[in-house]
ROFIDREN-377370 format. One record per residue: residue number from 1; residue in three letters; x, y, z of N, C-alpha, C in turn. Coordinates in pm, whole numbers. Example, Ala and Ser with C-alpha at 12.3 -4.5 7.8 and 13.67 -1.06 7.14 Angstrom:
+------+------+--------+--------+--------+--------+--------+--------+--------+--------+--------+
! resi ! resn !    nc1 !    nc2 !    nc3 !   cac1 !   cac2 !   cac3 !    cc1 !    cc2 !    cc3 !
+------+------+--------+--------+--------+--------+--------+--------+--------+--------+--------+
!    1 !  Ala !   1319 !   -569 !    780 !   1230 !   -450 !    780 !   1320 !   -330 !    780 !
!    2 !  Ser !   1285 !   -225 !    708 !   1367 !   -106 !    714 !   1290 !      3 !    787 !
+------+------+--------+--------+--------+--------+--------+--------+--------+--------+--------+
END
This chain:
+------+------+--------+--------+--------+--------+--------+--------+--------+--------+--------+
! resi ! resn !    nc1 !    nc2 !    nc3 !   cac1 !   cac2 !   cac3 !    cc1 !    cc2 !    cc3 !
+------+------+--------+--------+--------+--------+--------+--------+--------+--------+--------+
!    1 !  Unk !  -3572 !   1922 !  -7048 !  -3583 !   1907 !  -6905 !  -3508 !   1777 !  -6866 !
!    2 !  Unk !  -3428 !   1781 !  -6761 !  -3352 !   1662 !  -6721 !  -3441 !   1551 !  -6668 !
!    3 !  Unk !  -3393 !   1428 !  -6684 !  -3463 !   1310 !  -6631 !  -3383 !   1257 !  -6512 !
!    4 !  Unk !  -3454 !   1223 !  -6407 !  -3392 !   1171 !  -6286 !  -3447 !   1032 !  -6259 !
!    5 !  Unk !  -3360 !    944 !  -6210 !  -3398 !    806 !  -6181 !  -3414 !    789 !  -6030 !
!    6 !  Unk !  -3519 !    720 !  -5992 !  -3552 !    696 !  -5852 !  -3577 !    547 !  -5830 !
!    7 !  Unk !  -3560 !    503 !  -5706 !  -3592 !    365 !  -5668 !  -3681 !    369 !  -5546 !
!    8 !  Unk !  -3786 !    288 !  -5551 !  -3879 !    278 !  -5438 !  -3822 !    179 !  -5338 !
!    9 !  Unk !  -3812 !    221 !  -5213 !  -3760 !    133 !  -5108 !  -3865 !     31 !  -5064 !
!   10 !  Unk !  -3992 !     58 !  -5093 !  -4099 !    -32 !  -5052 !  -4114 !   -151 !  -5147 !
!   11 !  Unk !  -4125 !   -123 !  -5278 !  -4149 !   -231 !  -5375 !  -4027 !   -262 !  -5461 !
!   12 !  Unk !  -3922 !   -177 !  -5456 !  -3801 !   -202 !  -5533 !  -3808 !   -156 !  -5677 !
!   13 !  Unk !  -3919 !    -97 !  -5718 !  -3935 !    -50 !  -5856 !  -3841 !     68 !  -5883 !
!   14 !  Unk !  -3785 !     73 !  -6004 !  -3704 !    186 !  -6047 !  -3783 !    262 !  -6153 !
!   15 !  Unk !  -3785 !    394 !  -6141 !  -3862 !    476 !  -6235 !  -3790 !    608 !  -6259 !
!   16 !  Unk !  -3830 !    676 !  -6367 !  -3771 !    805 !  -6404 !  -3876 !    913 !  -6402 !
!   17 !  Unk !  -3832 !   1035 !  -6370 !  -3918 !   1153 !  -6376 !  -3846 !   1264 !  -6449 !
!   18 !  Unk !  -3917 !   1337 !  -6532 !  -3865 !   1459 !  -6594 !  -3911 !   1574 !  -6507 !
!   19 !  Unk !  -3813 !   1651 !  -6459 !  -3847 !   1766 !  -6375 !  -3736 !   1868 !  -6382 !
!   20 !  Unk !  -3765 !   1993 !  -6352 !  -3662 !   2097 !  -6354 !  -3552 !   2067 !  -6252 !
!   21 !  Unk !  -3432 !   2114 !  -6279 !  -3319 !   2092 !  -6189 !  -3348 !   2143 !  -6049 !
!   22 !  Unk !  -3423 !   2251 !  -6038 !  -3456 !   2309 !  -5908 !  -3540 !   2215 !  -5824 !
!   23 !  Unk !  -3606 !   2117 !  -5887 !  -3691 !   2022 !  -5815 !  -3626 !   1883 !  -5804 !
!   24 !  Unk !  -3499 !   1870 !  -5840 !  -3435 !   1739 !  -5844 !  -3427 !   1673 !  -5707 !
!   25 !  Unk !  -3419 !   1749 !  -5601 !  -3408 !   1693 !  -5466 !  -3544 !   1677 !  -5399 !
!   26 !  Unk !  -3652 !   1720 !  -5465 !  -3785 !   1708 !  -5407 !  -3825 !   1561 !  -5398 !
!   27 !  Unk !  -3909 !   1526 !  -5300 !  -3956 !   1387 !  -5288 !  -4031 !   1344 !  -5414 !
!   28 !  Unk !  -4025 !   1215 !  -5443 !  -4095 !   1160 !  -5560 !  -4169 !   1034 !  -5518 !
!   29 !  Unk !  -4297 !   1025 !  -5552 !  -4375 !    905 !  -5523 !  -4355 !    805 !  -5635 !
!   30 !  Unk !  -4345 !    677 !  -5600 !  -4331 !    573 !  -5702 !  -4465 !    556 !  -5774 !
!   31 !  Unk !  -4464 !    500 !  -5895 !  -4589 !    481 !  -5970 !  -4693 !    397 !  -5895 !
!   32 !  Unk !  -4648 !    312 !  -5802 !  -4742 !    231 !  -5724 !  -4799 !    307 !  -5605 !
!   33 !  Unk !  -4756 !    432 !  -5586 !  -4810 !    515 !  -5479 !  -4730 !    519 !  -5351 !
!   34 !  Unk !  -4617 !    450 !  -5346 !  -4534 !    451 !  -5227 !  -4453 !    580 !  -5222 !
!   35 !  Unk !  -4430 !    631 !  -5101 !  -4359 !    757 !  -5087 !  -4215 !    743 !  -5042 !
!   36 !  Unk !  -4171 !    621 !  -5008 !  -4035 !    600 !  -4958 !  -3943 !    570 !  -5076 !
!   37 !  Unk !  -3894 !    675 !  -5140 !  -3809 !    660 !  -5258 !  -3675 !    728 !  -5236 !
!   38 !  Unk !  -3579 !    691 !  -5319 !  -3446 !    751 !  -5314 !  -3403 !    783 !  -5456 !
!   39 !  Unk !  -3340 !    899 !  -5473 !  -3290 !    939 !  -5605 !  -3159 !    866 !  -5629 !
!   40 !  Unk !  -3145 !    808 !  -5748 !  -3025 !    735 !  -5785 !  -2928 !    824 !  -5860 !
!   41 !  Unk !  -2801 !    793 !  -5849 !  -2700 !    862 !  -5928 !  -2687 !    788 !  -6060 !
!   42 !  Unk !  -2703 !    859 !  -6169 !  -2696 !    798 !  -6300 !  -2562 !    827 !  -6365 !
!   43 !  Unk !  -2505 !    727 !  -6427 !  -2382 !    745 !  -6504 !  -2420 !    798 !  -6642 !
!   44 !  Unk !  -2344 !    892 !  -6690 !  -2371 !    951 !  -6821 !  -2264 !    902 !  -6917 !
!   45 !  Unk !  -2308 !    848 !  -7029 !  -2214 !    804 !  -7132 !  -2210 !    910 !  -7242 !
!   46 !  Unk !  -2091 !    949 !  -7279 !  -2075 !   1048 !  -7385 !  -2001 !    979 !  -7498 !
!   47 !  Unk !  -2059 !    982 !  -7614 !  -1997 !    915 !  -7729 !  -1942 !   1016 !  -7827 !
!   48 !  Unk !  -1856 !    970 !  -7910 !  -1799 !   1056 !  -8012 !  -1727 !    972 !  -8116 !
!   49 !  Unk !  -1678 !   1038 !  -8219 !  -1611 !    965 !  -8325 !  -1462 !    988 !  -8326 !
!   50 !  Unk !  -1415 !   1091 !  -8259 !  -1272 !   1121 !  -8256 !  -1212 !   1065 !  -8130 !
!   51 !  Unk !  -1085 !   1029 !  -8136 !  -1017 !    980 !  -8017 !   -886 !   1053 !  -8000 !
!   52 !  Unk !   -839 !   1053 !  -7878 !   -711 !   1118 !  -7847 !   -598 !   1027 !  -7892 !
!   53 !  Unk !   -483 !   1083 !  -7928 !   -370 !    999 !  -7967 !   -322 !    915 !  -7850 !
!   54 !  Unk !   -267 !    800 !  -7881 !   -218 !    710 !  -7778 !    -99 !    774 !  -7706 !
!   55 !  Unk !    -83 !    748 !  -7576 !     32 !    802 !  -7502 !    163 !    757 !  -7568 !
!   56 !  Unk !    257 !    848 !  -7574 !    386 !    817 !  -7633 !    386 !    820 !  -7784 !
!   57 !  Unk !    279 !    868 !  -7845 !    268 !    868 !  -7990 !    323 !    997 !  -8049 !
!   58 !  Unk !    404 !   1068 !  -7975 !    460 !   1192 !  -8025 !    384 !   1312 !  -7975 !
!   59 !  Unk !    437 !   1427 !  -8003 !    373 !   1551 !  -7960 !    398 !   1578 !  -7814 !
!   60 !  Unk !    422 !   1700 !  -7783 !    448 !   1736 !  -7644 !    587 !   1691 !  -7601 !
!   61 !  Unk !    641 !   1754 !  -7502 !    777 !   1725 !  -7460 !    792 !   1585 !  -7407 !
!   62 !  Unk !    719 !   1549 !  -7303 !    738 !   1418 !  -7241 !    678 !   1306 !  -7326 !
!   63 !  Unk !    574 !   1335 !  -7402 !    516 !   1234 !  -7488 !    603 !   1204 !  -7608 !
!   64 !  Unk !    686 !   1301 !  -7650 !    769 !   1281 !  -7768 !    909 !   1237 !  -7735 !
!   65 !  Unk !    942 !   1227 !  -7609 !   1073 !   1178 !  -7570 !   1184 !   1282 !  -7578 !
!   66 !  Unk !   1151 !   1412 !  -7580 !   1255 !   1512 !  -7590 !   1311 !   1551 !  -7453 !
!   67 !  Unk !   1248 !   1503 !  -7346 !   1299 !   1532 !  -7212 !   1415 !   1438 !  -7182 !
!   68 !  Unk !   1514 !   1490 !  -7121 !   1632 !   1409 !  -7101 !   1639 !   1352 !  -6968 !
+------+------+--------+--------+--------+--------+--------+--------+--------+--------+--------+
END
């Protein structure tokens, strides 16, 4: 189930809730009981071990310099 981050406009607390995607836009009360909250946009970091070749490192027409 996805986790969504919210911020309370009353006390400034930031908190997360796990809820179905269909309920992501539903109002959320802060843990202190305040109802004036806003859903935050979260950045997602994706990690991996492979990397793309550097530009100009060969391969492809324009990357390999075969275009005249």
